[in-house]
Structure formats: C-alpha cells, structure tokens
N, C-alpha and C positions, 0 to 999 in steps of 0.2 A: 667723433670716436670711434672706431672700425668695431663693424658686428665683427659676432664668431662664425655668420655662416659662408662669410668671404672664405675665412680660414678652411674651418672644413670642407667646405669645397676643394680646396688646393690640396689639400691632404689627400683628396680622394681619388683626385684626377689620376696621379700613378695607379693607386689601384686598380681603377676602370680599365687603364690602358692594359693591364698586365692582364685580368679578370677577361678579355675580350680575347687577348694574344689566344689564351688558354681553349677559351670558347670555342673557336676558329678551329685552332688543331686538332682538337677532340673532335667537331663534329667532321673534320675531311677523315680523321684513322676510322670512324664507325662507319660512313659510307661506304671508304674503300673497303674493310673488311667484308662487310655487306655483301658487295659487287663480287666479291671475290678476288681483288687484287691486291698485290702484294705496295707495303706502306713505308715507305724509307726515310731515316732520316734529311733532312733539308740540308745537303751541304753544294755548295758553290761549286760548279767543274764536273760534279757525279752525274756520269750516262748509265742508268742502269741496263743491263742489259735485254738483249729483245726475247719476246716471251720464248719456252719453248714450245715448237709446234711438235703435236702428238697424231698418230696415225689413228689410236686409240686412248684416248685423254682420259685420266681417271676422274671419275664422278664430277669432283670439285674445282676441275679443273675445263672441264666442256664448254661452260657458256665464254665465248671470244675466241675457242681454238680455230685454227685455221690446219686445216689436214695438208700436209705437206706431198705433192704432186711426182711422178716419175719424170725425169728428165735425160736428156741426151748430150754429150760434149763427143765433138768430132776432133779426131789429132792425127796431126798429117804423118802419112808412110812415105820413107825414102826408101830407096836400095839396102842399105844396112839395119832396116826397121823403122818404128815410131819417134816422132821429136819428142825431146823431153817436155814436159806440160804437164796440168794440171786440171782438173775435174773438180765439179762441186756439184751436193745434191742440189736440187730447186727449194729445198728449205734452207739451205745453206750450212745445215748442221752435221754435214761430213763434205772432209777435204781429200783430193786422191792425188797424191803427186807422182808421175811418172819420169823415172831416169831415163836418160838417154838408151834409144835403141832397144828399149825394155819389151816391147811386141818383136817379132822377126818381122819381115818383110814378108810380104806375098803377093806377087805377081799374079796381075796386074791391078791388084786395090791399089787406093793413092789414099786410103788413110783406115783409121779402126775408129769404130764408136764404142764410147763407153757411157753403155747404161746403170741408171743408179734409180734403185726400185724401195721405197720405202715399206717399210713394214712394222707388223702389229708384232712382238717376238712371244704373243702368247698364239698364235698361229704355226710355231714353228719348234721344235726339240726343247727341252727342259734345258735350264743352264747348269753347274753344274752344284754341288749342294752348296759349297761356303761362297755362290754369290747370286744377286738376282739383277733380273734385266733391269738396263738403267736406259729408259726412252725408247725408241724405234730402234729395229733391226733394220738391214739396209743389203740389197742384194745386188752385188757389183756384177757385171755380164760386159763384156767385150763381142764385139763382129765387124768383122773386114766390110771393109764398101768399097764397090757397090755390089760386090760376088753377096753378102750376107754369111758369109763361114765363119762360123764362131773362132775366137782366137781365145786359147786356151792356156799357151805360152805365155810366161813372164821371164825372159832372161837375165836382167837383172832387175833387184828389187827397188822397190821407190816406199813410199811411207804414206798411211793413213792416219787420219785425225778425226774423231768425232766428238762436237758438242755435248754435253749429258743435261740431264735436269738435276741427276743427284750429286754428292762426292764421288768421284771415278776410284775405281778399284781395279780393273782390267779391261781388256779388251779383247771380246771373244771375237772367234773365227769359224768357220764351220766351210765346209765342200757339198756339203748334202740338206744342209738345214735342220740336220736331228742330233747332231753329233759337236760340241764345241770344244774349244782349245781354247787355252790363255795366251794369247804373241804378245803380250807386253804390257808393261805399264810406265810409257812415257806421261807424263802430265805437264801442264802448262799454269805454273806459279798463278794461285789466285784465281783460277778459275776453270770451272766444271770439264774442259777436255782431256781426253784421253788417244792417245796414239800409239802407233806398231807399224812394224813393216809390212808394204805390200808385196806380197810375190806370188798371190794368186786369185784368181777370181772366185766369186764365192758369195758368202752371207757373214758380213759381220755386226757387232752388237757390243754397246758398254757395259760394264757390270760395276756393279755397287754391291758391299754389304749388305745381308741382309737386315740388320739392326738399323742400320742406315734410313734405308727404304720405308719401316716400321717407322719411323718415328719423323718424317720430311714434312709429317702435314702438323707440325708443334710451333711451327715459325711465327706465329700468329701473339705467342706470348712474350717475344722480343720486341714488338709492334708497339703490342701493349705498355712495356717498361719506357720503352724509349717516348711514347706519349706522356706517360708517368714524368718522367726527367725533366722533359719541355715542360712542361707544364708546371712543375716545382721551379723551376728555373724563372720562368715568367711571370708566376706570383712573388717569389725575393724581388725581382728585379723591380716590380711593383712596389713591395712593401719597405724597399731597403730605403729611400727617402724620407720615408713617414719616421720609418722608427730611427736613424740618423738626427733628425731634425728632434725627435721628444731626448732622445740619449743628451744633446747638445743644449737643451733646455734643460736638462735638470742641474742643480747648485755643486 
C-alpha cells in the first residue's frame, strides 16, 4: 500500500519550482534597482540601448557614468570643397552628415577638421520656456588644415542627429551658446533620437517637454509591475498541475 508522503511530495514539486523562479527574479530586480540599473523584461533577441553618457549626470545616474570626451574628424578637401562625409562625437551620441562641397575650398589646405565638444547645458544660456534641456549640449566647430583657419561657411546643408535620454520634443541650435532656436523635430520611431538640418557651426542641444523631464525618474514603478506579473505567472504555472489534478479527482 502506497503512503501519502510520495504523493504529497509530487504535488509540491511544481510549486517549489515556481516559487524558486519567483524568488530568483525578485532578488535580481531588487539588486539591480539598488545599484541604479534599469531592469528589463527577459525577451529573447532584445538588446537594450547603451547607457547615456552625461557630461554632468543627475545624481541618481552618476555611478558608472562615463564622461564623454571631445574629438576630431578630418574631412578631405578638394578643389570644389569638402567631400561628402560624416562625423560623430566620441560618445556616439551626435552624428553629423556633410553634403558634397558643403565647406568651400581653401587653398592650399587639404582638409577640414570637424571638432565636437560635449558640454553641460547648465553652463550655457537658458532654453525657451516650453522646453527643458535633454542630455548634453555639443559645440561643433571646423578648422581648415593645416592652416588652422576657422571654417564658418556651409554652402550646402547637411543634417545632424542627437541621441537623447528622454523623449525628444525638438532640436535647439545656437550661434553664441546663449540664445536658442528650435530647428527641427525629426525623430526616429521608437528611439530617443532627434534631428534637424546642419547649415552652421555652433551649439546644439536636444529638448524635451518640462513635464517629461520632471517625471523621468518614475520608471521603477513599471519595473516592479513587471516583476509582480512575472511572479504571478510563475506561481500559476507551479500551481496549475496541482489544481488540475484535484479537479479531475472530484466525482
């Protein structure tokens, strides 16, 4: 005659497995939140975007932040002007595309150097009241090489793209770092990227709506909700075999 102990053991094996899954996931969530990292649902094939690199990060994002550095890109210069080319900031968060012959020729110079300098927007002029700064500001300058003469004329506009940490609402441009103009609202679907025309050197800054910036730190609520849903699903999967067996055993 079989005892009830093995039956009881078999009934609680699925429950034990489900509870272990819940506990493991919740421990991972708590550790990640405590260390300031984002927590994402576990979907196969999904690669989270790289962390935004701040010149002056918010306090909560300071741990682990890698401050971006200035960098240069040399664009060949021919008899008709600069070649069609692209340039990026060192952190990859600014992309600049130059149209063919965008920078006029300047004999005997053979290239034009595009310099990108990441900046803290708090050190510049205030943005328009309907916006708030969205990430770093960047100053773009150009110098003919090897003469070192500044190149200030762009005859054919290209485009500029900024990766920003919050939902974009515009792209601001300034020729003096004090007064800003919204030059475009080009956006990449499902990504925090904003773009506009590039027809002058100067300062560039992404913008967001004030309420977006004010509520940007409330993302952990969604993380906790995901954790609860995953936990409930794991418990259901663990309890389902036991419940089904009991229902089938009734008259």
